[in-house]
Z-matrix of the N, CA and C atoms (Angstrom, degrees):
N
C 1 1.465
C 2 1.536 1 111.76
N 3 1.346 2 115.62 1 -48.09
C 4 1.460 3 121.95 2 176.44
C 5 1.517 4 108.46 3 -127.94
N 6 1.330 5 116.25 4 127.40
C 7 1.462 6 121.66 5 178.01
C 8 1.521 7 108.15 6 -129.48
N 9 1.318 8 115.85 7 116.90
C 10 1.461 9 122.65 8 176.66
C 11 1.525 10 107.00 9 -109.76
N 12 1.324 11 116.68 10 125.38
C 13 1.463 12 120.72 11 -176.19
C 14 1.520 13 111.35 12 -124.83
N 15 1.330 14 115.63 13 124.12
C 16 1.467 15 124.02 14 169.07
C 17 1.529 16 111.67 15 47.84
N 18 1.334 17 115.71 16 51.99
C 19 1.459 18 121.00 17 -173.69
C 20 1.534 19 111.14 18 -82.64
N 21 1.327 20 115.33 19 128.62
C 22 1.459 21 122.51 20 175.34
C 23 1.525 22 107.75 21 -122.38
N 24 1.336 23 115.94 22 123.95
C 25 1.455 24 121.55 23 -178.48
C 26 1.524 25 108.56 24 -130.62
N 27 1.328 26 115.55 25 138.86
C 28 1.459 27 121.79 26 -178.05
C 29 1.525 28 110.69 27 -122.80
N 30 1.346 29 115.51 28 147.23
C 31 1.459 30 122.76 29 163.69
C 32 1.533 31 105.64 30 -109.70
N 33 1.309 32 116.46 31 95.54
C 34 1.459 33 118.72 32 -173.28
C 35 1.519 34 109.70 33 63.58
N 36 1.340 35 116.17 34 -120.35
C 37 1.459 36 120.50 35 179.37
C 38 1.525 37 112.57 36 -88.88
N 39 1.334 38 116.41 37 -5.98
C 40 1.475 39 120.07 38 -177.19
C 41 1.517 40 110.30 39 -84.27
N 42 1.316 41 116.06 40 122.50
C 43 1.469 42 122.81 41 -179.20
C 44 1.532 43 108.01 42 -87.28
N 45 1.342 44 116.45 43 96.09
C 46 1.465 45 121.30 44 -170.59
C 47 1.520 46 113.46 45 -82.68
N 48 1.330 47 117.98 46 -41.28
C 49 1.461 48 122.78 47 177.25
C 50 1.516 49 108.48 48 -120.08
N 51 1.325 50 116.06 49 130.13
C 52 1.466 51 121.43 50 -170.10
C 53 1.525 52 110.30 51 -123.16
N 54 1.327 53 114.92 52 77.81
C 55 1.459 54 119.34 53 174.95
C 56 1.514 55 114.67 54 78.21
N 57 1.324 56 117.32 55 38.87
C 58 1.470 57 122.17 56 -178.79
C 59 1.529 58 110.24 57 -75.30
N 60 1.336 59 115.83 58 133.62
C 61 1.468 60 122.41 59 174.10
C 62 1.519 61 108.78 60 -133.06
N 63 1.336 62 116.57 61 124.20
C 64 1.463 63 121.26 62 176.17
C 65 1.520 64 109.06 63 -140.01
N 66 1.337 65 115.69 64 161.82
C 67 1.462 66 121.97 65 173.20
C 68 1.521 67 109.40 66 -134.75
N 69 1.324 68 115.50 67 145.29
C 70 1.463 69 122.08 68 173.86
C 71 1.519 70 107.27 69 -128.96
N 72 1.335 71 115.85 70 121.37
C 73 1.464 72 120.69 71 179.23
C 74 1.530 73 110.27 72 -92.42
N 75 1.305 74 115.97 73 152.59
C 76 1.464 75 120.81 74 -179.71
C 77 1.522 76 111.04 75 -57.24
N 78 1.331 77 116.10 76 133.76
C 79 1.455 78 122.14 77 177.68
C 80 1.512 79 115.23 78 90.85
N 81 1.329 80 117.54 79 -5.79
C 82 1.463 81 120.84 80 -176.76
C 83 1.526 82 111.99 81 -87.13
N 84 1.333 83 114.71 82 160.45
C 85 1.455 84 123.16 83 155.98
C 86 1.523 85 105.69 84 -110.17
N 87 1.323 86 116.67 85 117.85
C 88 1.459 87 122.06 86 178.45
C 89 1.521 88 107.35 87 -116.46
N 90 1.324 89 117.15 88 132.56
C 91 1.452 90 120.36 89 -178.77
C 92 1.517 91 111.85 90 -113.80
N 93 1.323 92 115.26 91 145.67
C 94 1.457 93 123.60 92 173.21
C 95 1.522 94 107.41 93 -110.34
N 96 1.316 95 117.46 94 122.28
C 97 1.454 96 119.85 95 178.34
C 98 1.525 97 109.75 96 -122.52
N 99 1.305 98 114.87 97 155.17
C 100 1.456 99 120.98 98 -177.90
C 101 1.510 100 109.58 99 164.03
N 102 1.319 101 116.58 100 167.15
C 103 1.454 102 121.69 101 -178.75
C 104 1.524 103 110.73 102 -71.53
N 105 1.337 104 115.75 103 166.44
C 106 1.459 105 120.32 104 173.03
C 107 1.524 106 109.19 105 -57.55
N 108 1.326 107 116.32 106 135.80
C 109 1.452 108 120.67 107 179.51
C 110 1.509 109 115.05 108 83.63
N 111 1.339 110 116.87 109 5.55
C 112 1.466 111 119.93 110 -178.05
C 113 1.521 112 112.58 111 -73.52
N 114 1.333 113 117.03 112 -24.22
C 115 1.458 114 120.69 113 -179.22
C 116 1.513 115 114.77 114 118.60
N 117 1.326 116 117.61 115 6.34
C 118 1.462 117 121.09 116 -175.18
C 119 1.531 118 111.53 117 -64.68
N 120 1.336 119 116.31 118 -49.93
C 121 1.465 120 119.69 119 -179.96
C 122 1.522 121 110.76 120 -66.04
N 123 1.320 122 117.57 121 -36.68
C 124 1.465 123 120.66 122 176.48
C 125 1.524 124 110.79 123 -58.76
N 126 1.328 125 116.24 124 -42.31
C 127 1.461 126 120.44 125 178.27
C 128 1.528 127 110.56 126 -63.10
N 129 1.319 128 117.44 127 -44.60
C 130 1.464 129 120.60 128 179.78
C 131 1.525 130 111.44 129 -63.02
N 132 1.320 131 116.89 130 -43.60
C 133 1.462 132 120.71 131 -179.44
C 134 1.527 133 111.48 132 -66.36
N 135 1.325 134 116.60 133 -32.03
C 136 1.465 135 119.56 134 178.41
C 137 1.524 136 110.48 135 -72.29
N 138 1.318 137 117.26 136 -42.04
C 139 1.463 138 120.66 137 176.63
C 140 1.531 139 110.41 138 -60.09
N 141 1.346 140 116.49 139 -37.62
C 142 1.464 141 121.65 140 -176.87
C 143 1.525 142 113.42 141 -78.75
N 144 1.325 143 117.86 142 -5.60
C 145 1.461 144 120.44 143 178.64
C 146 1.511 145 114.39 144 88.78
N 147 1.339 146 117.83 145 9.32
C 148 1.460 147 121.24 146 179.74
C 149 1.528 148 111.77 147 -86.63
N 150 1.319 149 116.69 148 -20.01
C 151 1.459 150 122.93 149 173.47
C 152 1.522 151 108.04 150 -127.99
N 153 1.319 152 116.50 151 154.63
C 154 1.463 153 121.16 152 179.35
C 155 1.525 154 110.63 153 -109.18
N 156 1.322 155 117.57 154 131.07
C 157 1.466 156 119.40 155 175.77
C 158 1.523 157 111.26 156 -73.48
N 159 1.327 158 115.99 157 146.50
C 160 1.461 159 119.57 158 174.34
C 161 1.521 160 110.31 159 -84.12
N 162 1.334 161 115.68 160 -33.14
C 163 1.461 162 121.31 161 176.97
C 164 1.518 163 108.48 162 -141.13
N 165 1.332 164 115.98 163 161.05
C 166 1.449 165 121.72 164 177.02
C 167 1.515 166 112.52 165 95.31
N 168 1.338 167 115.70 166 179.99
C 169 1.466 168 120.70 167 -175.27
C 170 1.521 169 111.17 168 -138.09
N 171 1.328 170 114.85 169 152.27
C 172 1.468 171 122.92 170 174.16
C 173 1.517 172 107.15 171 -128.12
N 174 1.317 173 115.63 172 119.66
C 175 1.460 174 120.65 173 -179.42
C 176 1.520 175 109.03 174 -119.18
N 177 1.327 176 116.24 175 127.03
C 178 1.461 177 122.29 176 179.07
C 179 1.525 178 108.85 177 -123.51
N 180 1.323 179 115.62 178 119.53
C 181 1.466 180 122.38 179 -178.58
C 182 1.532 181 111.33 180 50.96
N 183 1.327 182 115.45 181 43.71
C 184 1.449 183 121.27 182 175.05
C 185 1.510 184 115.90 183 81.54
N 186 1.333 185 116.80 184 3.65
C 187 1.472 186 120.77 185 -177.51
C 188 1.522 187 109.27 186 -120.09
N 189 1.325 188 116.88 187 135.78
C 190 1.457 189 121.75 188 175.99
C 191 1.528 190 109.77 189 -71.85
N 192 1.352 191 116.51 190 126.30
C 193 1.466 192 120.04 191 -179.12
C 194 1.529 193 111.65 192 -121.58
N 195 1.329 194 117.20 193 10.13
C 196 1.461 195 120.18 194 -176.85
C 197 1.512 196 114.23 195 -60.18
N 198 1.321 197 117.56 196 -25.91
C 199 1.466 198 121.71 197 179.91
C 200 1.526 199 112.23 198 -113.43
N 201 1.314 200 117.62 199 6.00
C 202 1.471 201 120.92 200 -176.78
C 203 1.528 202 110.35 201 -78.23
N 204 1.339 203 118.12 202 143.80
C 205 1.472 204 120.47 203 175.17
C 206 1.526 205 111.06 204 -68.90
N 207 1.326 206 115.12 205 154.29
C 208 1.462 207 120.48 206 -173.30
C 209 1.523 208 112.69 207 -58.15
N 210 1.345 209 118.68 208 -39.23
C 211 1.462 210 119.48 209 -176.42
C 212 1.530 211 111.29 210 -67.54
N 213 1.338 212 116.89 211 -31.80
C 214 1.470 213 119.01 212 176.22
C 215 1.522 214 110.95 213 -69.83
N 216 1.323 215 116.51 214 -35.24
C 217 1.466 216 120.43 215 178.58
C 218 1.525 217 109.69 216 -66.01
N 219 1.330 218 117.11 217 -41.99
C 220 1.473 219 120.32 218 176.44
C 221 1.520 220 110.27 219 -61.76
N 222 1.321 221 116.54 220 -44.17
C 223 1.465 222 120.65 221 -179.13
C 224 1.514 223 112.10 222 -63.13
N 225 1.336 224 117.48 223 -26.20
C 226 1.470 225 121.11 224 179.94
C 227 1.521 226 112.61 225 -81.12
N 228 1.348 227 117.25 226 -6.98
C 229 1.459 228 119.99 227 175.81
C 230 1.509 229 115.17 228 108.45
N 231 1.320 230 117.64 229 18.09
C 232 1.465 231 122.06 230 177.99
C 233 1.521 232 107.69 231 -121.21
N 234 1.339 233 117.21 232 119.48
C 235 1.459 234 120.71 233 -175.13
C 236 1.522 235 110.17 234 -136.17
N 237 1.331 236 116.13 235 143.06
C 238 1.463 237 121.60 236 -178.04
C 239 1.518 238 111.12 237 -112.10
N 240 1.338 239 115.61 238 138.08
C 241 1.465 240 122.29 239 167.45
C 242 1.528 241 105.83 240 -98.02
N 243 1.332 242 118.46 241 111.57
C 244 1.460 243 119.54 242 -170.84
C 245 1.514 244 113.23 243 -74.52
N 246 1.325 245 114.37 244 158.61
C 247 1.455 246 120.80 245 171.84
C 248 1.527 247 108.86 246 -60.00
N 249 1.330 248 116.51 247 137.08
C 250 1.459 249 120.24 248 179.05
C 251 1.515 250 114.76 249 83.87
N 252 1.348 251 117.24 250 11.78
C 253 1.467 252 124.30 251 173.60
C 254 1.526 253 112.91 252 71.21
N 255 1.348 254 117.40 253 -62.33
C 256 1.470 255 122.78 254 178.93
C 257 1.525 256 113.16 255 55.02
N 258 1.331 257 115.03 256 46.79
C 259 1.459 258 119.06 257 173.00
C 260 1.532 259 108.89 258 -72.27
N 261 1.322 260 116.27 259 163.35
C 262 1.468 261 120.88 260 175.18
C 263 1.528 262 107.20 261 -81.02
N 264 1.332 263 115.16 262 98.45
C 265 1.461 264 121.44 263 -165.29
C 266 1.518 265 113.66 264 -62.50
N 267 1.335 266 117.62 265 -32.77
C 268 1.463 267 120.51 266 -175.90
C 269 1.528 268 113.38 267 -91.65
N 270 1.323 269 115.84 268 2.27
C 271 1.462 270 120.81 269 178.54
C 272 1.520 271 109.44 270 -105.01
N 273 1.319 272 116.86 271 157.82
C 274 1.456 273 121.23 272 -179.95
C 275 1.527 274 110.75 273 -74.75
N 276 1.313 275 115.61 274 168.73
C 277 1.467 276 121.02 275 176.98
C 278 1.521 277 110.43 276 -56.68
N 279 1.323 278 117.51 277 -49.89
C 280 1.469 279 119.83 278 -177.14
C 281 1.523 280 111.15 279 -65.83
N 282 1.321 281 118.12 280 -34.11
C 283 1.461 282 120.07 281 177.13
C 284 1.523 283 111.35 282 -67.22
N 285 1.334 284 117.29 283 -36.97
C 286 1.464 285 120.55 284 175.02
C 287 1.526 286 110.69 285 -61.85
N 288 1.318 287 116.47 286 -43.31
C 289 1.464 288 119.70 287 179.17
C 290 1.520 289 110.89 288 -64.31
N 291 1.319 290 116.63 289 -40.07
C 292 1.464 291 119.92 290 177.63
C 293 1.524 292 111.44 291 -63.07
N 294 1.330 293 116.84 292 -34.85
C 295 1.461 294 120.22 293 177.93
C 296 1.527 295 111.16 294 -64.81
N 297 1.327 296 116.68 295 -30.79
C 298 1.461 297 119.81 296 176.89
C 299 1.516 298 113.05 297 -64.85
N 300 1.317 299 116.61 298 -20.29
C 301 1.471 300 121.86 299 -178.65
C 302 1.523 301 112.01 300 -104.28
N 303 1.350 302 117.16 301 20.28
C 304 1.477 303 118.61 302 -170.64
C 305 1.521 304 113.71 303 -65.03
N 306 1.340 305 117.84 304 -21.64
C 307 1.465 306 120.24 305 179.07
C 308 1.528 307 112.95 306 -90.20
N 309 1.321 308 116.83 307 -7.73
C 310 1.458 309 119.86 308 -174.28
C 311 1.535 310 111.98 309 -83.22
N 312 1.326 311 115.19 310 145.63
C 313 1.466 312 121.72 311 178.09
C 314 1.528 313 112.18 312 -117.77
N 315 1.343 314 116.54 313 -1.31
C 316 1.463 315 120.37 314 -175.18
C 317 1.530 316 110.36 315 -81.52
N 318 1.338 317 117.55 316 167.35
C 319 1.465 318 120.95 317 -176.01
C 320 1.529 319 114.25 318 -89.65
N 321 1.327 320 117.60 319 7.53
C 322 1.461 321 119.52 320 -171.45
C 323 1.520 322 114.36 321 -100.75
N 324 1.322 323 117.58 322 15.58
C 325 1.464 324 119.93 323 -178.45
C 326 1.531 325 110.78 324 -60.45
N 327 1.318 326 116.72 325 -44.24
C 328 1.461 327 120.43 326 179.42
C 329 1.519 328 112.45 327 -59.95
N 330 1.331 329 116.40 328 -41.51
C 331 1.466 330 120.38 329 178.16
C 332 1.526 331 111.08 330 -63.37
N 333 1.333 332 116.15 331 -38.68
C 334 1.465 333 119.28 332 -178.57
C 335 1.526 334 111.79 333 -73.39
N 336 1.327 335 117.46 334 -28.58
C 337 1.467 336 119.29 335 172.14
C 338 1.522 337 109.62 336 -63.07
N 339 1.329 338 116.58 337 -41.58
C 340 1.470 339 119.98 338 177.25
C 341 1.528 340 111.09 339 -63.37
N 342 1.344 341 117.21 340 -37.46
C 343 1.465 342 120.32 341 176.17
C 344 1.523 343 110.45 342 -63.04
N 345 1.336 344 117.32 343 -39.71
C 346 1.464 345 120.62 344 176.28
C 347 1.520 346 110.83 345 -61.14
N 348 1.327 347 116.03 346 -40.49
C 349 1.460 348 119.46 347 178.44
C 350 1.530 349 111.08 348 -65.49
N 351 1.330 350 116.56 349 -33.77
C 352 1.462 351 119.65 350 176.75
C 353 1.526 352 110.77 351 -67.37
N 354 1.344 353 116.43 352 -38.31
C 355 1.469 354 121.03 353 179.06
C 356 1.519 355 111.05 354 -73.15
N 357 1.329 356 116.48 355 -37.78
C 358 1.475 357 122.77 356 -177.63
C 359 1.531 358 108.87 357 -124.83
N 360 1.338 359 117.87 358 79.19
C 361 1.468 360 120.40 359 -174.55
C 362 1.531 361 113.96 360 -56.49
N 363 1.330 362 116.78 361 -29.23
C 364 1.465 363 118.40 362 -179.81
C 365 1.527 364 111.99 363 -65.32
N 366 1.305 365 116.72 364 -27.03
C 367 1.463 366 119.57 365 178.29
C 368 1.526 367 111.29 366 -69.72
N 369 1.319 368 116.47 367 -33.69
C 370 1.476 369 119.01 368 175.80
C 371 1.534 370 109.85 369 -62.98
N 372 1.334 371 115.97 370 -43.37
C 373 1.459 372 120.31 371 179.97
C 374 1.527 373 111.76 372 -61.73
N 375 1.345 374 116.01 373 -29.96
C 376 1.465 375 120.73 374 -173.63
C 377 1.532 376 112.22 375 -113.58
N 378 1.318 377 116.92 376 23.31
C 379 1.460 378 119.73 377 -169.95
C 380 1.524 379 113.66 378 -60.90
N 381 1.328 380 118.66 379 -27.28
C 382 1.472 381 121.11 380 179.18
C 383 1.525 382 112.18 381 -96.85
N 384 1.329 383 116.35 382 -0.92
C 385 1.465 384 120.63 383 -176.98
C 386 1.531 385 110.50 384 -79.96
N 387 1.321 386 116.56 385 145.28
C 388 1.459 387 121.37 386 177.46
C 389 1.525 388 109.53 387 -66.82
N 390 1.325 389 116.81 388 132.31
C 391 1.468 390 121.15 389 -172.50
C 392 1.521 391 112.62 390 -60.06
N 393 1.337 392 116.78 391 -33.73
C 394 1.461 393 119.80 392 -178.69
C 395 1.514 394 113.86 393 -67.10
N 396 1.327 395 117.81 394 -15.05
C 397 1.470 396 121.14 395 179.95
C 398 1.525 397 112.19 396 -95.05
N 399 1.331 398 117.72 397 -0.76
C 400 1.465 399 120.97 398 178.50
C 401 1.525 400 110.45 399 -75.63
N 402 1.327 401 115.95 400 158.73
C 403 1.461 402 120.52 401 172.85
C 404 1.531 403 109.89 402 -69.96
N 405 1.323 404 115.93 403 167.72
C 406 1.461 405 119.91 404 178.90
C 407 1.513 406 112.98 405 -58.37
N 408 1.322 407 116.34 406 -42.15
C 409 1.462 408 120.15 407 179.04
C 410 1.508 409 112.30 408 -65.83
N 411 1.332 410 116.46 409 -40.09
C 412 1.462 411 120.45 410 178.70
C 413 1.531 412 110.71 411 -67.54
N 414 1.327 413 116.73 412 -37.70
C 415 1.463 414 119.17 413 176.56
C 416 1.529 415 111.42 414 -64.81
N 417 1.342 416 116.80 415 -36.37
C 418 1.470 417 119.35 416 177.01
C 419 1.521 418 110.38 417 -64.75
N 420 1.324 419 116.70 418 -42.78
C 421 1.463 420 120.18 419 176.82
C 422 1.520 421 110.86 420 -60.83
N 423 1.335 422 116.34 421 -40.83
C 424 1.465 423 120.53 422 179.96
C 425 1.529 424 110.67 423 -65.84
N 426 1.331 425 117.13 424 -41.85
C 427 1.470 426 120.28 425 178.92
C 428 1.529 427 110.58 426 -62.37
N 429 1.321 428 116.49 427 -39.71
C 430 1.464 429 120.16 428 178.38
C 431 1.527 430 110.25 429 -69.05
N 432 1.337 431 116.63 430 -42.84
C 433 1.460 432 120.08 431 178.29
C 434 1.509 433 111.96 432 -62.48
N 435 1.326 434 116.30 433 -41.22
C 436 1.469 435 120.35 434 178.24
C 437 1.532 436 110.72 435 -59.91
N 438 1.335 437 116.54 436 -43.02
C 439 1.468 438 119.81 437 177.83
C 440 1.522 439 111.24 438 -64.30
N 441 1.320 440 117.57 439 -41.01
C 442 1.463 441 120.91 440 -179.46
C 443 1.530 442 111.53 441 -64.20
N 444 1.320 443 117.18 442 -25.48
C 445 1.464 444 120.04 443 178.75
C 446 1.528 445 112.25 444 -65.92
N 447 1.331 446 117.48 445 -16.95
C 448 1.470 447 119.84 446 176.52
C 449 1.527 448 111.40 447 -83.88
N 450 1.334 449 116.89 448 2.25
C 451 1.473 450 123.69 449 -179.09
C 452 1.541 451 111.88 450 57.15
N 453 1.332 452 117.18 451 54.83
C 454 1.470 453 119.14 452 -176.35
C 455 1.524 454 112.28 453 -72.63
N 456 1.318 455 114.99 454 145.29
C 457 1.459 456 120.74 455 168.30
C 458 1.524 457 109.98 456 -88.94
N 459 1.345 458 115.27 457 -30.53
C 460 1.466 459 122.19 458 177.09
C 461 1.522 460 107.97 459 -127.39
N 462 1.336 461 116.07 460 120.94
C 463 1.458 462 122.59 461 -178.55
C 464 1.521 463 109.31 462 -109.01
N 465 1.330 464 116.70 463 123.93
C 466 1.457 465 122.67 464 177.00
C 467 1.526 466 108.21 465 -98.87
N 468 1.315 467 116.95 466 122.26
C 469 1.463 468 122.33 467 -178.62
C 470 1.524 469 109.03 468 -115.79
N 471 1.325 470 116.92 469 118.82
C 472 1.457 471 121.59 470 -177.66
C 473 1.528 472 109.55 471 -108.12
N 474 1.316 473 116.00 472 106.25
C 475 1.469 474 124.14 473 177.24
C 476 1.533 475 113.06 474 55.12
N 477 1.331 476 118.32 475 56.85
C 478 1.469 477 119.16 476 -176.78
C 479 1.520 478 114.68 477 -67.09
N 480 1.338 479 118.94 478 -20.71
C 481 1.464 480 119.62 479 -177.69
C 482 1.519 481 113.38 480 -97.92
N 483 1.338 482 117.63 481 2.98
C 484 1.463 483 120.62 482 -174.24
C 485 1.522 484 111.61 483 -59.83
N 486 1.333 485 115.34 484 125.94
C 487 1.449 486 121.48 485 174.79
C 488 1.506 487 115.93 486 76.59
N 489 1.327 488 117.58 487 9.23
C 490 1.461 489 119.88 488 -176.90
C 491 1.529 490 111.51 489 -98.35
N 492 1.325 491 115.78 490 151.28
C 493 1.461 492 121.30 491 175.54
C 494 1.528 493 109.73 492 -66.43
N 495 1.351 494 117.47 493 152.52
C 496 1.476 495 120.91 494 -175.97
C 497 1.520 496 114.57 495 -52.26
N 498 1.328 497 118.47 496 -40.76
C 499 1.465 498 120.02 497 -179.52
C 500 1.521 499 111.13 498 -64.82
N 501 1.330 500 117.03 499 -38.63
C 502 1.457 501 120.71 500 178.07
C 503 1.516 502 111.40 501 -70.82
N 504 1.327 503 116.32 502 -34.50
C 505 1.470 504 120.25 503 176.54
C 506 1.522 505 109.65 504 -58.72
N 507 1.325 506 116.54 505 -48.18
C 508 1.465 507 120.90 506 179.45
C 509 1.526 508 110.65 507 -60.23
N 510 1.331 509 116.90 508 -39.47
C 511 1.465 510 120.77 509 -179.62
C 512 1.531 511 111.06 510 -66.20
N 513 1.334 512 116.50 511 -42.74
C 514 1.467 513 120.53 512 180.00
C 515 1.522 514 110.60 513 -62.06
N 516 1.333 515 117.50 514 -41.59
C 517 1.462 516 119.65 515 -179.52
C 518 1.522 517 112.00 516 -68.61
N 519 1.319 518 117.34 517 -33.55
C 520 1.460 519 119.78 518 174.78
C 521 1.529 520 110.74 519 -65.94
N 522 1.327 521 116.39 520 -38.48
C 523 1.460 522 120.28 521 178.02
C 524 1.531 523 110.64 522 -65.31
N 525 1.333 524 116.95 523 -39.56
C 526 1.468 525 120.19 524 177.09
C 527 1.526 526 110.32 525 -59.77
N 528 1.317 527 117.26 526 -42.88
C 529 1.469 528 121.18 527 177.45
C 530 1.528 529 110.58 528 -61.80
N 531 1.333 530 116.83 529 -41.08
C 532 1.463 531 121.05 530 179.82
C 533 1.524 532 110.98 531 -64.38
N 534 1.324 533 116.29 532 -43.72
C 535 1.469 534 121.09 533 178.46
C 536 1.521 535 110.40 534 -60.03
N 537 1.319 536 116.18 535 -42.92
C 538 1.461 537 120.82 536 -179.95
C 539 1.531 538 111.08 537 -66.02
N 540 1.315 539 116.75 538 -43.07
C 541 1.469 540 119.91 539 179.64
C 542 1.524 541 111.73 540 -64.38
N 543 1.329 542 116.97 541 -26.19
C 544 1.466 543 121.07 542 178.50
C 545 1.526 544 112.35 543 -78.88
N 546 1.338 545 117.03 544 -3.96
C 547 1.459 546 120.03 545 172.86
C 548 1.512 547 116.86 546 118.31
N 549 1.338 548 118.26 547 1.68
C 550 1.456 549 120.92 548 -179.40
C 551 1.526 550 110.11 549 -96.35
N 552 1.314 551 116.43 550 125.76
C 553 1.459 552 122.40 551 175.38
C 554 1.526 553 108.53 552 -74.66
N 555 1.342 554 116.73 553 144.89
C 556 1.467 555 120.74 554 -173.56
C 557 1.522 556 110.68 555 -129.56
N 558 1.337 557 115.38 556 131.00
C 559 1.464 558 122.41 557 167.49
C 560 1.516 559 106.23 558 -111.98
N 561 1.333 560 116.24 559 119.79
C 562 1.466 561 122.58 560 -167.24
C 563 1.522 562 110.81 561 -120.20
N 564 1.332 563 116.23 562 123.70
C 565 1.467 564 122.39 563 167.93
C 566 1.518 565 106.99 564 -101.47
N 567 1.334 566 116.73 565 129.32
C 568 1.456 567 118.35 566 -173.01
C 569 1.534 568 110.94 567 -155.74
N 570 1.346 569 115.51 568 126.53
C 571 1.467 570 120.38 569 175.17
C 572 1.522 571 111.78 570 -69.47
N 573 1.340 572 116.58 571 -29.63
C 574 1.460 573 120.62 572 178.09
C 575 1.532 574 108.07 573 -79.41
N 576 1.328 575 114.92 574 78.85
C 577 1.469 576 120.68 575 -173.49
C 578 1.520 577 111.75 576 -61.88
N 579 1.319 578 117.31 577 -34.49
C 580 1.468 579 120.54 578 -179.16
C 581 1.523 580 110.52 579 -60.16
N 582 1.341 581 116.89 580 -49.92
C 583 1.463 582 120.84 581 179.63
C 584 1.522 583 111.40 582 -66.82
N 585 1.333 584 116.13 583 -40.68
C 586 1.462 585 119.43 584 -177.89
C 587 1.523 586 111.19 585 -62.25
N 588 1.319 587 117.01 586 -44.45
C 589 1.466 588 120.47 587 -179.08
C 590 1.526 589 111.80 588 -70.54
N 591 1.331 590 117.24 589 -22.72
C 592 1.473 591 120.21 590 177.05
C 593 1.520 592 111.87 591 -68.82
N 594 1.345 593 117.38 592 -35.00
C 595 1.469 594 118.96 593 -175.49
C 596 1.529 595 112.84 594 -101.08
N 597 1.341 596 117.45 595 -15.87
C 598 1.463 597 120.15 596 -175.14
C 599 1.523 598 111.89 597 -81.52
N 600 1.332 599 114.99 598 155.05
C 601 1.462 600 121.18 599 171.87
C 602 1.529 601 110.96 600 -85.20
N 603 1.333 602 115.23 601 -41.80
C 604 1.464 603 120.59 602 179.52
C 605 1.520 604 109.06 603 -138.93
N 606 1.340 605 115.41 604 166.29
C 607 1.450 606 118.94 605 179.87
C 608 1.519 607 112.34 606 -149.54
N 609 1.318 608 114.15 607 160.88
C 610 1.457 609 123.05 608 174.63
C 611 1.521 610 108.36 609 -129.92
N 612 1.327 611 116.54 610 143.14
C 613 1.460 612 122.02 611 176.66
C 614 1.527 613 107.63 612 -112.36
N 615 1.339 614 115.72 613 125.20
C 616 1.459 615 122.21 614 -179.43
C 617 1.525 616 109.13 615 -114.46
N 618 1.325 617 115.66 616 132.19
C 619 1.466 618 122.07 617 175.72
C 620 1.519 619 108.96 618 -131.63
N 621 1.335 620 116.09 619 125.26
C 622 1.472 621 123.90 620 177.83
C 623 1.533 622 112.28 621 43.00
N 624 1.327 623 115.56 622 47.18
C 625 1.450 624 120.79 623 175.08
C 626 1.508 625 116.05 624 83.12
N 627 1.335 626 117.22 625 -0.68
C 628 1.459 627 121.77 626 179.82
C 629 1.525 628 109.76 627 -110.89
N 630 1.317 629 116.57 628 145.81
C 631 1.462 630 121.93 629 169.83
C 632 1.522 631 107.91 630 -83.80
N 633 1.347 632 116.92 631 120.91
C 634 1.466 633 119.66 632 -174.99
C 635 1.526 634 113.34 633 -112.16
N 636 1.328 635 117.57 634 -23.79
C 637 1.466 636 120.75 635 -179.80
C 638 1.520 637 108.96 636 -149.56
N 639 1.325 638 116.38 637 151.21
C 640 1.463 639 120.97 638 172.53
C 641 1.514 640 108.50 639 -156.69
N 642 1.329 641 115.57 640 158.87
C 643 1.452 642 119.57 641 177.32
C 644 1.510 643 111.62 642 154.62
N 645 1.342 644 116.85 643 -176.31
C 646 1.459 645 120.22 644 175.51
C 647 1.525 646 110.78 645 -56.34
N 648 1.320 647 116.80 646 143.52
C 649 1.460 648 120.66 647 -176.18
C 650 1.524 649 111.81 648 -58.73
N 651 1.328 650 116.70 649 -37.58
C 652 1.462 651 119.43 650 -178.96
C 653 1.527 652 111.53 651 -64.59
N 654 1.335 653 116.62 652 -36.08
C 655 1.462 654 120.26 653 178.11
C 656 1.526 655 111.39 654 -70.31
N 657 1.333 656 116.71 655 -40.10
C 658 1.459 657 119.16 656 177.81
C 659 1.524 658 110.70 657 -64.51
N 660 1.336 659 117.00 658 -37.83
C 661 1.461 660 120.51 659 179.32
C 662 1.517 661 111.88 660 -64.21
N 663 1.337 662 117.56 661 -25.64
C 664 1.467 663 121.97 662 179.28
C 665 1.523 664 113.17 663 -95.17
N 666 1.336 665 116.99 664 -4.64
C 667 1.459 666 121.28 665 -178.72
C 668 1.525 667 110.00 666 -72.10
N 669 1.322 668 116.95 667 129.78
C 670 1.462 669 120.90 668 -175.04
C 671 1.525 670 112.09 669 -62.43
N 672 1.333 671 117.50 670 -38.84
C 673 1.472 672 120.10 671 179.70
C 674 1.521 673 110.59 672 -65.15
N 675 1.331 674 115.91 673 -42.06
C 676 1.467 675 119.94 674 178.69
C 677 1.528 676 110.85 675 -65.52
N 678 1.312 677 116.59 676 -41.77
C 679 1.458 678 120.70 677 178.25
C 680 1.525 679 111.54 678 -57.03
N 681 1.317 680 115.80 679 -47.99
C 682 1.470 681 120.22 680 -177.48
C 683 1.514 682 112.13 681 -68.43
N 684 1.345 683 116.81 682 -42.00
C 685 1.458 684 120.63 683 -172.65
C 686 1.519 685 113.86 684 -82.04
N 687 1.354 686 117.06 685 -35.95
C 688 1.459 687 119.25 686 -168.49
C 689 1.518 688 115.18 687 -125.89
N 690 1.319 689 117.91 688 -17.77
C 691 1.463 690 119.46 689 -176.48
C 692 1.524 691 113.31 690 -106.99
N 693 1.324 692 116.52 691 -3.87
C 694 1.453 693 120.33 692 178.44
C 695 1.502 694 114.45 693 65.90
N 696 1.342 695 115.31 694 30.30
C 697 1.473 696 120.05 695 -178.69
C 698 1.529 697 109.51 696 -109.86
């Protein structure tokens, strides 16, 4: 579904990604783990069309998207939930969800808003509330719901549990599993490596812009280097 080959990305003179190659198959949850500054968000932003690679290729559903504008990538079924939520703070919950469907021309937007409310019941309760007044967990749910309104086949989630209380973290990860079971493929960046590896099928470990480990999530969770570096074991 997604094939990234030998990707090199720069911020000016800084070489942020150094030959990264990953694959995501349809129906999977694949996680990227690594320390802050390792390059995980850079990789997600490059896949989403927000950054341009200097070298390498990105192929989504058989089509090269390395030079495609971000709105075309969203229209093709690939959507990112950014780190830090980035909801439209002065707009209501329902207006944020409607913004997620801005590229759609079909008549089912209203039905899909109701589906979002079924997935995130708290959003139904707060549908007229200004997004900036929601709690961090509610804003994360709204950011995910807004992305789902674009009807993605591949959903990129960047640090969905950041700053959330443990009970909300568990709830967010259960929702990610539900979204995946409903047919959406997920590429997940997550500092909480323990939780990410519990729900993922496969994983990649990135260090200072390099891919250093990959494999089934269960194997990575048992890897001694991963345990010491990311699982606190």
